[in-house]
N, CA, C and O atoms as CSV, one atom per row, in Angstrom:
chain,resi,resn,atom,element,x,y,z
A,1,MET,N,N,-92.206,27.898,165.282
A,1,MET,CA,C,-92.613,26.601,165.761
A,1,MET,C,C,-92.315,26.480,167.244
A,1,MET,O,O,-91.317,27.001,167.740
A,2,GLY,N,N,-93.183,25.795,167.928
A,2,GLY,CA,C,-92.981,25.590,169.351
A,2,GLY,C,C,-91.932,24.528,169.609
A,2,GLY,O,O,-91.506,23.831,168.687
A,3,ALA,N,N,-91.515,24.402,170.859
A,3,ALA,CA,C,-90.482,23.448,171.219
A,3,ALA,C,C,-90.929,22.011,171.012
A,3,ALA,O,O,-90.095,21.132,170.796
A,4,ASP,N,N,-92.236,21.755,171.073
A,4,ASP,CA,C,-92.738,20.394,170.915
A,4,ASP,C,C,-93.078,20.046,169.470
A,4,ASP,O,O,-93.580,18.955,169.203
A,5,GLU,N,N,-92.811,20.958,168.532
A,5,GLU,CA,C,-93.112,20.710,167.125
A,5,GLU,C,C,-91.833,20.371,166.380
A,5,GLU,O,O,-90.870,21.135,166.448
A,6,PRO,N,N,-91.792,19.239,165.666
A,6,PRO,CA,C,-90.580,18.879,164.932
A,6,PRO,C,C,-90.333,19.839,163.757
A,6,PRO,O,O,-91.267,20.231,163.057
A,7,ALA,N,N,-89.066,20.206,163.557
A,7,ALA,CA,C,-88.697,21.137,162.490
A,7,ALA,C,C,-88.867,20.510,161.112
A,7,ALA,O,O,-89.036,21.225,160.124
A,8,ASP,N,N,-88.823,19.188,161.035
A,8,ASP,CA,C,-88.933,18.521,159.739
A,8,ASP,C,C,-90.360,18.067,159.434
A,8,ASP,O,O,-90.573,17.156,158.633
A,9,ARG,N,N,-91.320,18.702,160.070
A,9,ARG,CA,C,-92.740,18.396,159.853
A,9,ARG,C,C,-93.086,18.616,158.383
A,9,ARG,O,O,-92.645,19.612,157.809
A,10,PRO,N,N,-93.855,17.729,157.748
A,10,PRO,CA,C,-94.228,17.916,156.339
A,10,PRO,C,C,-94.919,19.261,156.115
A,10,PRO,O,O,-95.655,19.740,156.977
A,11,ILE,N,N,-94.678,19.860,154.958
A,11,ILE,CA,C,-95.206,21.192,154.663
A,11,ILE,C,C,-96.727,21.232,154.732
A,11,ILE,O,O,-97.299,22.255,155.109
A,12,GLU,N,N,-97.394,20.130,154.373
A,12,GLU,CA,C,-98.857,20.091,154.392
A,12,GLU,C,C,-99.415,20.240,155.804
A,12,GLU,O,O,-100.562,20.650,155.977
A,13,GLU,N,N,-98.611,19.909,156.814
A,13,GLU,CA,C,-99.063,19.972,158.196
A,13,GLU,C,C,-98.713,21.299,158.868
A,13,GLU,O,O,-99.143,21.551,159.994
A,14,ARG,N,N,-97.950,22.137,158.200
A,14,ARG,CA,C,-97.572,23.429,158.777
A,14,ARG,C,C,-98.710,24.424,158.632
A,14,ARG,O,O,-99.524,24.305,157.717
A,15,PRO,N,N,-98.776,25.416,159.535
A,15,PRO,CA,C,-99.782,26.481,159.371
A,15,PRO,C,C,-99.597,27.170,158.027
A,15,PRO,O,O,-98.479,27.234,157.514
A,16,ILE,N,N,-100.675,27.687,157.451
A,16,ILE,CA,C,-100.659,28.257,156.108
A,16,ILE,C,C,-99.598,29.353,155.960
A,16,ILE,O,O,-98.976,29.462,154.903
A,17,ALA,N,N,-99.383,30.152,156.983
A,17,ALA,CA,C,-98.417,31.245,156.896
A,17,ALA,C,C,-96.983,30.741,156.773
A,17,ALA,O,O,-96.121,31.477,156.292
A,18,GLU,N,N,-96.703,29.512,157.191
A,18,GLU,CA,C,-95.357,28.955,157.118
A,18,GLU,C,C,-95.092,28.210,155.814
A,18,GLU,O,O,-93.970,27.752,155.595
A,19,ARG,N,N,-96.074,28.077,154.958
A,19,ARG,CA,C,-95.916,27.290,153.734
A,19,ARG,C,C,-95.352,28.085,152.571
A,19,ARG,O,O,-94.950,27.495,151.568
A,20,PHE,N,N,-95.311,29.402,152.676
A,20,PHE,CA,C,-94.942,30.250,151.560
A,20,PHE,C,C,-93.854,31.235,151.947
A,20,PHE,O,O,-93.624,31.501,153.127
A,21,TYR,N,N,-93.186,31.776,150.924
A,21,TYR,CA,C,-92.375,32.965,151.136
A,21,TYR,C,C,-93.350,34.099,151.442
A,21,TYR,O,O,-94.517,34.029,151.054
A,22,ARG,N,N,-92.894,35.127,152.124
A,22,ARG,CA,C,-93.772,36.250,152.455
A,22,ARG,C,C,-93.269,37.506,151.769
A,22,ARG,O,O,-92.067,37.677,151.563
A,23,GLY,N,N,-94.194,38.380,151.420
A,23,GLY,CA,C,-93.838,39.644,150.799
A,23,GLY,C,C,-95.065,40.507,150.639
A,23,GLY,O,O,-96.091,40.277,151.279
A,24,HIS,N,N,-94.953,41.513,149.773
A,24,HIS,CA,C,-96.102,42.380,149.492
A,24,HIS,C,C,-96.063,42.831,148.043
A,24,HIS,O,O,-95.022,42.778,147.387
A,25,ILE,N,N,-97.210,43.275,147.556
A,25,ILE,CA,C,-97.318,43.764,146.195
A,25,ILE,C,C,-96.646,45.127,146.128
A,25,ILE,O,O,-97.002,46.045,146.867
A,26,LEU,N,N,-95.669,45.248,145.234
A,26,LEU,CA,C,-94.937,46.499,145.081
A,26,LEU,C,C,-95.522,47.349,143.958
A,26,LEU,O,O,-95.669,48.562,144.106
A,27,ARG,N,N,-95.856,46.709,142.830
A,27,ARG,CA,C,-96.407,47.419,141.665
A,27,ARG,C,C,-97.429,46.538,140.969
A,27,ARG,O,O,-97.334,45.311,140.991
A,28,LEU,N,N,-98.415,47.188,140.347
A,28,LEU,CA,C,-99.428,46.502,139.542
A,28,LEU,C,C,-99.659,47.270,138.259
A,28,LEU,O,O,-99.630,48.500,138.243
A,29,SER,N,N,-99.891,46.533,137.179
A,29,SER,CA,C,-100.294,47.121,135.909
A,29,SER,C,C,-101.617,46.465,135.523
A,29,SER,O,O,-101.641,45.327,135.053
A,30,GLY,N,N,-102.717,47.193,135.726
A,30,GLY,CA,C,-104.047,46.640,135.502
A,30,GLY,C,C,-104.323,46.243,134.066
A,30,GLY,O,O,-104.962,45.219,133.821
A,31,GLY,N,N,-103.853,47.033,133.111
A,31,GLY,CA,C,-104.107,46.737,131.703
A,31,GLY,C,C,-103.500,45.417,131.253
A,31,GLY,O,O,-104.129,44.641,130.534
A,32,ARG,N,N,-102.267,45.173,131.688
A,32,ARG,CA,C,-101.579,43.933,131.294
A,32,ARG,C,C,-101.737,42.835,132.332
A,32,ARG,O,O,-101.331,41.697,132.098
A,33,GLN,N,N,-102.319,43.163,133.470
A,33,GLN,CA,C,-102.470,42.252,134.607
A,33,GLN,C,C,-101.131,41.617,134.985
A,33,GLN,O,O,-100.994,40.397,135.068
A,34,THR,N,N,-100.158,42.489,135.209
A,34,THR,CA,C,-98.843,42.077,135.669
A,34,THR,C,C,-98.524,42.839,136.942
A,34,THR,O,O,-99.226,43.782,137.304
A,35,GLY,N,N,-97.478,42.431,137.608
A,35,GLY,CA,C,-97.077,43.130,138.812
A,35,GLY,C,C,-95.722,42.676,139.294
A,35,GLY,O,O,-95.055,41.854,138.666
A,36,VAL,N,N,-95.332,43.231,140.424
A,36,VAL,CA,C,-94.061,42.904,141.058
A,36,VAL,C,C,-94.312,42.693,142.541
A,36,VAL,O,O,-95.003,43.478,143.190
A,37,VAL,N,N,-93.739,41.621,143.064
A,37,VAL,CA,C,-93.782,41.306,144.485
A,37,VAL,C,C,-92.428,41.652,145.073
A,37,VAL,O,O,-91.394,41.344,144.480
A,38,ARG,N,N,-92.424,42.291,146.236
A,38,ARG,CA,C,-91.173,42.531,146.958
A,38,ARG,C,C,-91.122,41.546,148.116
A,38,ARG,O,O,-92.012,41.519,148.967
A,39,SER,N,N,-90.057,40.730,148.135
A,39,SER,CA,C,-89.882,39.747,149.205
A,39,SER,C,C,-89.473,40.447,150.492
A,39,SER,O,O,-89.104,41.621,150.472
A,40,LEU,N,N,-89.535,39.735,151.605
A,40,LEU,CA,C,-89.113,40.302,152.883
A,40,LEU,C,C,-87.628,40.649,152.876
A,40,LEU,O,O,-87.188,41.510,153.637
A,41,SER,N,N,-86.854,39.981,152.017
A,41,SER,CA,C,-85.422,40.275,151.919
A,41,SER,C,C,-85.127,41.418,150.941
A,41,SER,O,O,-83.970,41.802,150.769
A,42,GLY,N,N,-86.176,41.965,150.297
A,42,GLY,CA,C,-85.995,43.105,149.404
A,42,GLY,C,C,-85.849,42.769,147.935
A,42,GLY,O,O,-85.607,43.668,147.129
A,43,LYS,N,N,-85.985,41.515,147.557
A,43,LYS,CA,C,-85.891,41.119,146.150
A,43,LYS,C,C,-87.213,41.384,145.444
A,43,LYS,O,O,-88.278,41.077,145.980
A,44,ASP,N,N,-87.147,41.950,144.247
A,44,ASP,CA,C,-88.343,42.203,143.434
A,44,ASP,C,C,-88.540,41.056,142.449
A,44,ASP,O,O,-87.637,40.729,141.678
A,45,ILE,N,N,-89.722,40.447,142.477
A,45,ILE,CA,C,-90.027,39.279,141.646
A,45,ILE,C,C,-91.285,39.582,140.848
A,45,ILE,O,O,-92.339,39.829,141.435
A,46,PRO,N,N,-91.195,39.569,139.506
A,46,PRO,CA,C,-92.361,39.894,138.680
A,46,PRO,C,C,-93.351,38.738,138.587
A,46,PRO,O,O,-93.028,37.590,138.891
A,47,PHE,N,N,-94.563,39.074,138.159
A,47,PHE,CA,C,-95.554,38.046,137.858
A,47,PHE,C,C,-96.488,38.529,136.764
A,47,PHE,O,O,-96.706,39.727,136.581
A,48,THR,N,N,-97.027,37.568,136.048
A,48,THR,CA,C,-98.114,37.782,135.099
A,48,THR,C,C,-99.292,37.004,135.658
A,48,THR,O,O,-99.216,35.785,135.810
A,49,PHE,N,N,-100.378,37.697,135.965
A,49,PHE,CA,C,-101.486,37.103,136.695
A,49,PHE,C,C,-102.025,35.842,136.019
A,49,PHE,O,O,-102.405,34.899,136.712
A,50,ALA,N,N,-102.066,35.801,134.709
A,50,ALA,CA,C,-102.600,34.633,133.994
A,50,ALA,C,C,-101.821,33.357,134.306
A,50,ALA,O,O,-102.346,32.256,134.143
A,51,PHE,N,N,-100.567,33.499,134.756
A,51,PHE,CA,C,-99.713,32.344,135.039
A,51,PHE,C,C,-99.518,32.096,136.524
A,51,PHE,O,O,-98.664,31.299,136.910
A,52,VAL,N,N,-100.300,32.770,137.363
A,52,VAL,CA,C,-100.208,32.608,138.819
A,52,VAL,C,C,-101.404,31.802,139.301
A,52,VAL,O,O,-102.548,32.114,138.971
A,53,GLU,N,N,-101.132,30.765,140.082
A,53,GLU,CA,C,-102.209,30.021,140.721
A,53,GLU,C,C,-102.554,30.736,142.024
A,53,GLU,O,O,-101.698,30.892,142.894
A,54,MET,N,N,-103.798,31.167,142.160
A,54,MET,CA,C,-104.244,31.882,143.357
A,54,MET,C,C,-104.888,30.898,144.329
A,54,MET,O,O,-105.668,30.035,143.925
A,55,LEU,N,N,-104.559,31.033,145.596
A,55,LEU,CA,C,-105.140,30.213,146.649
A,55,LEU,C,C,-105.929,31.100,147.602
A,55,LEU,O,O,-105.679,32.302,147.692
A,56,GLY,N,N,-106.867,30.516,148.301
A,56,GLY,CA,C,-107.654,31.264,149.283
A,56,GLY,C,C,-108.938,31.818,148.685
A,56,GLY,O,O,-109.318,31.486,147.562
A,57,ASP,N,N,-109.597,32.674,149.466
A,57,ASP,CA,C,-110.887,33.232,149.057
A,57,ASP,C,C,-110.759,34.306,147.992
A,57,ASP,O,O,-111.626,34.430,147.127
A,58,LYS,N,N,-109.696,35.076,148.046
A,58,LYS,CA,C,-109.500,36.175,147.091
A,58,LYS,C,C,-108.621,35.676,145.953
A,58,LYS,O,O,-107.435,35.412,146.145
A,59,ARG,N,N,-109.211,35.548,144.759
A,59,ARG,CA,C,-108.509,34.931,143.632
A,59,ARG,C,C,-108.487,35.785,142.380
A,59,ARG,O,O,-107.983,35.342,141.347
A,60,ARG,N,N,-109.021,36.999,142.442
A,60,ARG,CA,C,-109.089,37.842,141.248
A,60,ARG,C,C,-107.963,38.872,141.247
A,60,ARG,O,O,-107.455,39.247,142.304
A,61,PHE,N,N,-107.580,39.326,140.060
A,61,PHE,CA,C,-106.572,40.372,139.956
A,61,PHE,C,C,-107.034,41.621,140.700
A,61,PHE,O,O,-106.223,42.331,141.294
A,62,GLU,N,N,-108.327,41.883,140.666
A,62,GLU,CA,C,-108.890,43.062,141.316
A,62,GLU,C,C,-108.756,43.015,142.843
A,62,GLU,O,O,-108.900,44.042,143.507
A,63,ASP,N,N,-108.480,41.831,143.403
A,63,ASP,CA,C,-108.276,41.696,144.844
A,63,ASP,C,C,-106.875,42.136,145.276
A,63,ASP,O,O,-106.619,42.328,146.464
A,64,LEU,N,N,-105.970,42.294,144.307
A,64,LEU,CA,C,-104.597,42.706,144.600
A,64,LEU,C,C,-104.495,44.222,144.609
A,64,LEU,O,O,-105.085,44.896,143.764
A,65,HIS,N,N,-103.750,44.753,145.559
A,65,HIS,CA,C,-103.521,46.188,145.670
A,65,HIS,C,C,-102.079,46.407,146.101
A,65,HIS,O,O,-101.496,45.555,146.772
A,66,VAL,N,N,-101.510,47.518,145.731
A,66,VAL,CA,C,-100.160,47.859,146.175
A,66,VAL,C,C,-100.144,47.849,147.698
A,66,VAL,O,O,-100.991,48.469,148.342
A,67,GLY,N,N,-99.181,47.145,148.264
A,67,GLY,CA,C,-99.064,47.033,149.715
A,67,GLY,C,C,-99.715,45.800,150.306
A,67,GLY,O,O,-99.496,45.505,151.481
A,68,THR,N,N,-100.512,45.064,149.532
A,68,THR,CA,C,-101.172,43.860,150.023
A,68,THR,C,C,-100.134,42.826,150.445
A,68,THR,O,O,-99.224,42.519,149.675
A,69,SER,N,N,-100.257,42.285,151.657
A,69,SER,CA,C,-99.370,41.221,152.134
A,69,SER,C,C,-99.781,39.907,151.488
A,69,SER,O,O,-100.962,39.566,151.430
A,70,ILE,N,N,-98.787,39.182,151.008
A,70,ILE,CA,C,-99.062,37.909,150.343
A,70,ILE,C,C,-98.073,36.847,150.789
A,70,ILE,O,O,-96.974,37.137,151.261
A,71,GLY,N,N,-98.508,35.605,150.619
A,71,GLY,CA,C,-97.633,34.456,150.660
A,71,GLY,C,C,-97.489,34.010,149.220
A,71,GLY,O,O,-98.452,34.082,148.457
A,72,TYR,N,N,-96.307,33.549,148.827
A,72,TYR,CA,C,-96.113,33.209,147.422
A,72,TYR,C,C,-95.057,32.127,147.265
A,72,TYR,O,O,-94.296,31.842,148.190
A,73,ASP,N,N,-95.024,31.535,146.091
A,73,ASP,CA,C,-93.951,30.632,145.694
A,73,ASP,C,C,-93.493,31.059,144.312
A,73,ASP,O,O,-94.179,31.823,143.634
A,74,VAL,N,N,-92.346,30.574,143.897
A,74,VAL,CA,C,-91.752,31.007,142.633
A,74,VAL,C,C,-91.402,29.817,141.754
A,74,VAL,O,O,-91.299,28.683,142.222
A,75,SER,N,N,-91.223,30.104,140.465
A,75,SER,CA,C,-90.771,29.122,139.482
A,75,SER,C,C,-89.758,29.794,138.572
A,75,SER,O,O,-89.746,31.016,138.426
A,76,TRP,N,N,-88.917,28.983,137.970
A,76,TRP,CA,C,-87.985,29.501,136.969
A,76,TRP,C,C,-88.625,29.399,135.601
A,76,TRP,O,O,-89.197,28.366,135.256
A,77,THR,N,N,-88.533,30.468,134.815
A,77,THR,CA,C,-89.024,30.470,133.443
A,77,THR,C,C,-87.858,30.844,132.539
A,77,THR,O,O,-86.751,31.092,133.016
A,78,SER,N,N,-88.104,30.884,131.241
A,78,SER,CA,C,-87.059,31.297,130.301
A,78,SER,C,C,-86.661,32.755,130.526
A,78,SER,O,O,-85.597,33.181,130.077
A,79,ARG,N,N,-87.500,33.517,131.212
A,79,ARG,CA,C,-87.217,34.928,131.500
A,79,ARG,C,C,-86.720,35.140,132.930
A,79,ARG,O,O,-86.565,36.279,133.370
A,80,GLY,N,N,-86.470,34.050,133.654
A,80,GLY,CA,C,-85.966,34.159,135.015
A,80,GLY,C,C,-87.001,33.779,136.055
A,80,GLY,O,O,-87.997,33.122,135.749
A,81,LEU,N,N,-86.760,34.193,137.273
A,81,LEU,CA,C,-87.615,33.869,138.406
A,81,LEU,C,C,-88.936,34.623,138.312
A,81,LEU,O,O,-88.950,35.826,138.053
A,82,ARG,N,N,-90.057,33.909,138.523
A,82,ARG,CA,C,-91.387,34.517,138.473
A,82,ARG,C,C,-92.246,33.945,139.586
A,82,ARG,O,O,-92.063,32.800,139.998
A,83,VAL,N,N,-93.188,34.749,140.072
A,83,VAL,CA,C,-94.158,34.275,141.057
A,83,VAL,C,C,-95.107,33.309,140.348
A,83,VAL,O,O,-95.651,33.632,139.293
A,84,SER,N,N,-95.304,32.121,140.931
A,84,SER,CA,C,-96.169,31.133,140.294
A,84,SER,C,C,-97.382,30.764,141.155
A,84,SER,O,O,-98.348,30.190,140.653
A,85,LEU,N,N,-97.333,31.090,142.437
A,85,LEU,CA,C,-98.399,30.738,143.365
A,85,LEU,C,C,-98.534,31.888,144.352
A,85,LEU,O,O,-97.532,32.417,144.833
A,86,MET,N,N,-99.774,32.280,144.655
A,86,MET,CA,C,-99.968,33.432,145.520
A,86,MET,C,C,-101.213,33.242,146.383
A,86,MET,O,O,-102.217,32.677,145.949
A,87,ARG,N,N,-101.114,33.734,147.623
A,87,ARG,CA,C,-102.255,33.759,148.538
A,87,ARG,C,C,-102.244,35.099,149.263
A,87,ARG,O,O,-101.233,35.485,149.850
A,88,ILE,N,N,-103.363,35.802,149.222
A,88,ILE,CA,C,-103.473,37.081,149.903
A,88,ILE,C,C,-103.614,36.812,151.397
A,88,ILE,O,O,-104.467,36.031,151.816
A,89,LEU,N,N,-102.770,37.466,152.198
A,89,LEU,CA,C,-102.769,37.232,153.645
A,89,LEU,C,C,-103.530,38.293,154.417
A,89,LEU,O,O,-103.865,38.066,155.579
A,90,ASP,N,N,-103.813,39.428,153.828
A,90,ASP,CA,C,-104.549,40.522,154.511
A,90,ASP,C,C,-105.964,40.116,154.797
A,90,ASP,O,O,-106.729,40.898,155.361
């Protein structure tokens, strides 16, 4: 953020890249349509594509590839932390 931009600006007004955690696709399983995201801090977070809300132009499982840069958000489930929202940044 620039010096003239308030740090407490509402999330809806921030640039798209600042609205999400950042990471990349580490692993994909096409048959089960599952995968793992690696965060910038090195944490591995699984996802099941059927339970992920996709944003942006690329919304299909076939648009995901190992190494693809993404923005994402997470939710807690009975099985732990999972990716719940994803946007392809490449």
